[in-house]
C-alpha positions as CSV (number, residue, x, y, z in Angstrom):
1,M,-1.4,-54.5,22.1
2,M,1.9,-52.7,22.0
3,H,5.2,-54.5,22.3
4,S,8.7,-53.2,22.7
5,E,11.0,-53.7,19.8
6,T,13.0,-56.3,21.7
7,T,10.1,-58.7,22.3
8,L,8.1,-60.9,20.0
9,G,5.0,-61.1,22.2
10,R,3.8,-61.5,25.8
11,I,3.2,-65.0,27.1
12,L,1.5,-66.0,30.3
13,V,2.9,-69.4,31.6
14,V,0.8,-71.2,34.2
15,D,2.1,-74.3,36.0
16,D,2.1,-75.4,39.6
17,Q,5.6,-76.8,39.3
18,A,8.3,-74.2,39.9
19,A,10.9,-76.2,37.9
20,N,8.6,-76.2,34.9
21,L,8.1,-72.4,35.2
22,R,11.8,-71.8,35.3
23,V,12.6,-74.0,32.3
24,V,9.8,-72.7,30.1
25,S,10.5,-69.1,31.1
26,A,14.2,-69.4,30.3
27,L,13.5,-71.0,26.9
28,L,10.9,-68.4,25.8
29,T,13.0,-65.4,27.2
30,R,16.0,-66.5,25.1
31,E,13.7,-66.4,22.1
32,R,12.8,-62.7,22.9
33,Y,9.4,-63.3,24.4
34,Q,8.2,-61.4,27.5
35,V,7.2,-64.1,30.0
36,I,4.7,-63.7,32.9
37,T,4.4,-66.7,35.3
38,A,1.6,-68.0,37.5
39,A,1.8,-70.9,39.9
40,S,-1.9,-71.5,40.3
41,G,-5.2,-70.9,38.5
42,E,-6.1,-68.1,40.8
43,E,-2.8,-66.3,40.2
44,A,-3.2,-66.8,36.4
45,L,-6.5,-65.0,36.5
46,A,-4.9,-62.2,38.5
47,R,-2.0,-61.9,36.0
48,Y,-4.4,-61.9,33.1
49,A,-6.5,-59.1,34.7
50,E,-3.3,-56.9,35.1
51,A,-2.4,-57.1,31.4
52,V,-3.9,-59.3,28.7
53,P,-1.1,-61.4,27.1
54,D,-0.8,-62.6,23.5
55,M,-0.9,-66.2,24.5
56,I,-1.3,-68.5,27.4
57,L,0.6,-71.8,28.1
58,L,-1.6,-73.4,30.6
59,D,-1.0,-76.6,32.6
60,M,-4.0,-78.9,32.3
61,M,-3.7,-80.6,35.6
62,M,-3.2,-78.4,38.7
63,P,-4.4,-78.6,42.3
64,G,-7.2,-76.2,43.1
65,M,-8.3,-74.7,39.8
66,D,-7.2,-77.0,36.9
67,G,-6.7,-75.8,33.4
68,F,-10.3,-76.4,32.3
69,E,-11.6,-74.2,35.2
70,V,-9.1,-71.4,34.4
71,L,-10.1,-71.5,30.8
72,A,-13.8,-71.4,31.6
73,A,-13.3,-68.5,34.0
74,L,-11.3,-66.6,31.3
75,R,-14.0,-67.2,28.6
76,A,-16.7,-66.0,31.0
77,Q,-15.1,-62.6,31.4
78,E,-15.9,-59.4,29.5
79,P,-14.5,-58.8,27.0
80,P,-14.4,-62.5,26.1
81,L,-11.1,-64.4,25.7
82,R,-9.6,-63.8,22.2
83,I,-6.0,-65.0,22.6
84,P,-4.7,-68.5,21.9
85,V,-4.5,-71.0,24.8
86,V,-2.2,-74.0,24.5
87,F,-2.5,-76.7,27.1
88,V,0.7,-78.3,28.5
89,T,-0.1,-81.7,29.8
90,A,1.3,-85.1,30.7
91,A,-2.0,-86.7,29.8
92,H,-2.3,-88.7,26.6
93,D,-6.0,-89.6,27.1
94,R,-7.8,-89.0,23.7
95,D,-11.1,-88.1,25.3
96,L,-9.4,-85.6,27.6
97,L,-7.7,-83.9,24.7
98,L,-10.9,-83.7,22.7
99,R,-12.5,-82.1,25.7
100,A,-9.7,-79.6,25.8
101,F,-10.3,-78.6,22.1
102,D,-14.1,-78.3,22.8
103,A,-13.2,-76.0,25.7
104,G,-11.4,-73.6,23.3
105,V,-7.8,-74.7,23.4
106,V,-6.0,-74.2,20.1
107,D,-3.2,-76.7,20.6
108,Y,-1.4,-78.8,23.2
109,V,2.1,-79.9,24.1
110,T,2.8,-83.1,26.0
111,K,5.2,-83.4,29.0
112,P,8.1,-84.0,28.9
113,F,8.3,-81.6,25.9
114,L,11.0,-81.1,23.3
115,P,12.2,-77.4,23.4
116,E,12.0,-77.3,19.6
117,E,8.4,-78.5,19.5
118,L,7.3,-76.1,22.2
119,L,9.0,-73.2,20.4
120,A,7.5,-74.2,17.0
121,R,4.0,-74.3,18.4
122,V,4.4,-71.0,20.3
123,N,5.9,-69.2,17.2
124,A,3.0,-70.5,15.0
125,H,0.2,-69.4,17.3
126,I,1.8,-66.1,18.3
127,G,2.4,-65.3,14.6
128,L,-1.2,-66.0,13.8
129,K,-2.5,-63.9,16.7
130,L,-0.3,-60.9,15.9
131,T,-1.2,-61.1,12.2
132,R,-4.9,-61.1,13.1
133,D,-4.3,-58.1,15.4
134,R,-2.6,-56.2,12.5
135,L,-5.4,-57.0,10.1
136,E,-8.0,-55.9,12.6
137,R,-6.1,-52.7,13.2
138,V,-6.0,-52.0,9.5
139,A,-9.7,-52.7,9.2
140,R,-10.5,-50.3,12.0
141,E,-8.3,-47.6,10.6
142,R,-9.9,-48.0,7.2
143,E,-13.4,-47.9,8.7
144,E,-12.5,-44.8,10.7
145,L,-11.1,-43.1,7.5
146,V,-14.3,-44.0,5.5
147,N,-16.4,-42.5,8.3
148,L,-14.4,-39.3,8.5
149,V,-14.3,-38.8,4.7
150,A,-18.0,-39.6,4.3
151,H,-19.0,-37.2,7.1
152,D,-16.7,-34.4,6.0
153,L,-17.9,-34.6,2.4
154,K,-21.5,-34.4,3.5
155,N,-21.5,-30.7,4.4
156,P,-19.9,-29.4,1.2
157,L,-22.0,-31.7,-0.9
158,S,-25.2,-30.6,0.9
159,S,-24.2,-27.0,0.1
160,V,-23.8,-27.9,-3.6
161,L,-27.2,-29.6,-3.6
162,F,-28.9,-26.6,-1.8
163,A,-27.5,-24.1,-4.3
164,S,-28.1,-26.2,-7.4
165,D,-31.7,-26.8,-6.3
166,I,-32.3,-23.1,-5.9
167,L,-30.9,-22.4,-9.4
168,I,-32.7,-25.3,-11.1
169,N,-36.0,-24.2,-9.6
170,H,-35.4,-20.5,-10.3
171,G,-35.9,-19.8,-6.6
172,C,-33.6,-16.8,-6.3
173,K,-33.3,-13.2,-7.5
174,P,-31.1,-12.7,-10.6
175,E,-28.5,-10.7,-8.6
176,R,-28.0,-13.7,-6.2
177,I,-27.2,-16.2,-9.0
178,P,-23.4,-15.4,-9.0
179,R,-23.4,-16.0,-5.2
180,Y,-25.0,-19.4,-5.6
181,L,-22.6,-20.4,-8.4
182,Q,-19.7,-19.3,-6.1
183,M,-21.2,-21.5,-3.3
184,I,-21.2,-24.5,-5.6
185,H,-17.7,-23.9,-6.8
186,E,-16.3,-23.3,-3.3
187,S,-18.1,-26.3,-1.8
188,A,-16.8,-28.6,-4.6
189,D,-13.3,-27.2,-4.0
190,D,-13.7,-27.9,-0.3
191,A,-14.7,-31.5,-1.0
192,L,-11.7,-32.1,-3.2
193,G,-9.5,-30.4,-0.6
194,Y,-10.7,-32.7,2.1
195,I,-9.9,-35.7,-0.1
196,R,-6.4,-34.4,-0.8
197,H,-5.9,-33.7,2.9
198,Y,-6.7,-37.3,3.8
199,L,-4.6,-38.8,1.0
200,E,-1.6,-36.6,1.8
201,S,-1.9,-37.2,5.6
202,R,-2.0,-41.0,5.0
203,A,0.9,-40.9,2.6
204,G,3.1,-38.5,4.5
205,A,3.3,-36.3,1.4
206,D,6.1,-33.9,2.3
207,G,8.1,-35.9,4.9
208,H,7.7,-33.4,7.7
209,R,4.8,-31.8,9.6
210,V,4.4,-28.0,10.0
211,R,2.6,-27.1,13.2
212,D,-1.0,-26.3,12.5
213,C,-2.6,-22.9,12.8
214,G,-6.2,-21.7,12.2
215,D,-7.5,-18.2,12.3
216,L,-10.5,-18.2,14.7
217,G,-12.0,-15.0,13.6
218,A,-11.6,-15.7,9.8
219,T,-13.2,-19.1,10.4
220,L,-16.3,-17.6,12.0
221,E,-16.7,-15.1,9.2
222,W,-16.3,-17.9,6.7
223,L,-19.0,-19.9,8.4
224,V,-21.4,-17.0,8.2
225,D,-20.6,-16.4,4.6
226,R,-20.8,-20.0,3.5
227,Y,-24.1,-20.8,5.3
228,E,-25.8,-17.4,4.9
229,F,-28.5,-18.6,2.6
230,Q,-29.1,-22.0,4.2
231,L,-29.5,-20.3,7.6
232,D,-31.9,-17.8,6.1
233,A,-33.9,-20.6,4.5
234,R,-34.2,-22.1,8.0
235,G,-35.3,-18.9,9.5
236,I,-32.2,-18.7,11.7
237,A,-30.8,-15.2,12.5
238,V,-27.0,-15.1,13.1
239,E,-25.2,-13.1,15.7
240,L,-21.5,-12.9,15.2
241,A,-19.0,-12.1,18.0
242,L,-15.5,-12.0,16.7
243,P,-12.4,-12.5,18.9
244,P,-9.5,-10.0,18.7
245,A,-7.8,-9.8,15.3
246,D,-5.1,-12.4,14.5
247,T,-6.4,-14.9,17.1
248,H,-5.0,-18.3,16.0
249,V,-5.5,-21.8,17.4
250,A,-3.3,-24.9,17.0
251,I,-5.4,-26.7,14.4
252,D,-5.4,-26.8,10.6
253,T,-7.7,-24.1,9.1
254,R,-9.6,-26.7,7.0
255,V,-10.2,-28.9,10.1
256,L,-11.3,-25.9,12.1
257,R,-13.9,-25.1,9.4
258,Q,-15.1,-28.6,9.5
259,L,-15.6,-28.5,13.2
260,G,-17.5,-25.2,12.9
261,E,-19.6,-26.5,10.0
262,N,-20.7,-29.5,12.1
263,L,-22.0,-27.2,14.8
264,V,-23.7,-24.8,12.3
265,T,-25.4,-27.6,10.4
266,N,-26.6,-29.2,13.7
267,A,-28.2,-25.9,14.6
268,M,-29.9,-25.8,11.2
269,K,-31.3,-29.4,11.7
270,Y,-32.4,-29.1,15.3
271,A,-33.1,-25.4,16.0
272,P,-34.8,-24.0,12.9
273,G,-36.5,-20.6,13.4
274,S,-34.3,-19.6,16.3
275,E,-31.2,-17.4,16.6
276,L,-27.6,-18.6,16.4
277,L,-24.7,-17.0,18.2
278,L,-21.3,-17.8,16.7
279,A,-18.5,-16.4,18.9
280,G,-14.8,-16.5,19.5
281,R,-13.7,-15.9,23.0
282,A,-10.9,-16.5,25.5
283,G,-11.0,-19.8,27.3
284,A,-8.7,-21.2,29.9
285,P,-5.2,-19.6,30.0
286,G,-3.6,-20.3,26.7
287,Y,-6.8,-21.5,25.0
288,W,-9.5,-19.9,22.8
289,Q,-13.1,-21.0,22.2
290,L,-15.4,-21.3,19.3
291,V,-18.9,-21.1,20.6
292,A,-22.2,-22.1,18.7
293,A,-25.3,-21.3,20.8
294,D,-28.9,-21.5,19.5
295,R,-32.3,-20.8,21.0
296,G,-33.8,-24.2,20.1
297,P,-35.2,-26.7,22.5
298,G,-31.9,-27.7,24.0
299,I,-31.0,-31.2,25.1
300,P,-32.6,-32.9,28.1
301,P,-30.2,-33.7,30.9
302,A,-30.9,-37.4,30.6
303,Q,-29.8,-37.4,26.9
304,Q,-26.7,-35.2,27.2
305,R,-24.5,-38.1,28.2
306,E,-25.3,-39.7,24.8
307,L,-24.3,-36.7,22.7
308,F,-20.8,-37.7,21.8
309,K,-21.3,-41.4,21.3
310,P,-20.9,-42.7,17.7
311,F,-24.1,-43.2,15.6
312,T,-26.3,-41.6,18.2
313,R,-29.1,-39.3,17.2
314,L,-31.3,-37.8,19.9
315,Q,-34.0,-37.1,17.3
316,Q,-34.4,-37.6,13.6
317,P,-33.6,-34.3,11.7
318,E,-35.9,-33.1,9.0
319,D,-33.6,-33.9,6.1
320,G,-33.2,-37.5,7.4
321,I,-29.5,-37.7,6.4
322,S,-27.8,-37.5,9.8
323,S,-25.3,-40.3,10.5
324,G,-25.0,-39.6,14.2
325,L,-21.2,-39.4,13.7
326,G,-20.6,-35.7,13.7
327,L,-20.2,-34.8,17.4
328,S,-18.3,-38.1,18.1
329,L,-15.8,-37.4,15.3
330,A,-15.6,-33.7,16.2
331,K,-14.8,-34.5,19.9
332,Q,-12.1,-37.0,18.8
333,I,-10.5,-34.5,16.4
334,V,-10.5,-31.7,19.1
335,A,-9.0,-34.1,21.7
336,N,-6.3,-35.0,19.2
337,A,-5.5,-31.3,18.8
338,G,-5.1,-30.9,22.6
339,G,-8.5,-29.3,23.2
340,Q,-12.0,-30.1,24.4
341,L,-15.5,-30.1,23.0
342,W,-18.5,-30.0,25.3
343,Y,-22.2,-29.1,25.6
344,E,-23.8,-26.8,28.1
345,D,-27.4,-25.4,28.4
346,R,-27.5,-21.9,27.1
347,E,-28.6,-19.3,29.7
348,G,-32.1,-18.2,28.8
349,G,-32.8,-21.4,26.9
350,G,-31.2,-23.3,24.0
351,A,-28.1,-25.4,23.3
352,C,-24.5,-24.2,23.5
353,F,-21.5,-26.1,22.1
354,V,-18.0,-25.0,23.0
355,I,-14.8,-26.0,21.2
356,E,-11.8,-25.0,23.2
357,L,-8.4,-25.3,21.5
358,P,-4.8,-24.3,22.5
359,E,-3.5,-21.0,21.2
360,A,-1.1,-21.5,18.2
361,D,2.5,-20.9,19.2
362,G,5.1,-18.9,17.4
363,D,6.4,-21.9,15.4
364,A,3.0,-22.6,13.8
365,D,2.5,-21.9,10.1
366,C,0.1,-18.9,10.4
C-alpha cells in the first residue's frame, strides 16, 4: 500500500465511545499516522472495505457487533485479513485475552491506557507490517525479473541450439554453414544484450532515460531473417508486409524484437505447416501495429479469455518447453509502453495477434 511522505501508516480505530476516538485519533495524528475512525462494528467493516489500513485498533467490547465478531467477519473475507489487529479493552480476564489471541489478535492494550504504551505497541506492529510489505514487494519484483529474464533468454538460446544441432549433425549444405554460425553468434549476443539491458535498467546506469524508439519495418525484416531456417523446418511459409519506411514506435528496439519473437515462436509451436503473415500497418490515430497471423487451428472462443493469464498453456507444444508466460509478459510489456496486445480470429481461418504501440515522437532516440 502506498503512503504519502508525511504519514507513517494508516490506522483504523474502532470504538463505540466518541471520547476514546477523539483521544486516540489526536495521539496518533500527532505521531504522523493517518487515522480512520469507526464507532461500531458495522462501520468498521465499511471503512475497511473502502481502503485496507495497515493496522486496526479494535475495541473488544461494543454493543451490537463486538470486537470478536468484527474480527471474525474480517477474517472470513476474501482476500483474508493480513494486517495486525490490536484489541483495546478494559477487561483483564485471562481467558478472554487468550480467546483474543486465538482469534488472531496480535496484541492488546488495556483501558485506561498510557499514551506511551499505546504508541510503543502501535509503532512496533506498524513497523513489522511495513517491513513485511517491503520484503514481499522485493520478492515479487525478483520473481518477476527472473521470469522475464528466463523467458527472454529462451528464444535466443533455442536459436543457438537449433543451429548447433544442424551443424553437429551435418544437416545443411556447405554454403549454409556461415549463416548458421552467424545465427549462433547473433543469438548469443542477443542473450547477453538482454542480460545487460536488465542489469542497466535495474541499476539506473546512465542516470537519465532517453525516450525509446523501435523501427517497425526493420524489426519485421529482422524476424524473418532470424527465424528463416526454423520456420522453413516447420514448413511455415512467411508473407511479409512492411509498413512505410521509417515507421517508428515508442518502445526499445530490443524489446520490440522480443515481442515479435514471442509471436513468431508461438506460430512455430502451434501452427506448423501453415503460412504466417508478418505485417506492419497503421492502427488507431497515432498508433502502429505489428501483426502476426497464421493459418493454424486458431483458438476456440471458450479458451481465448485464458490466453493472457500467466502460466497458461492451451495445449502442450511439441518441444515441451513452453512456460505459459510469453503472452502474459508480452501484454504487460506492451501495456507499460502505452499500447495494447490482443487476439482475434483470422478471416478465413487461423490465429491473429496484434501488437499496437504509440508512434515514436520527435524527442525519441531513433
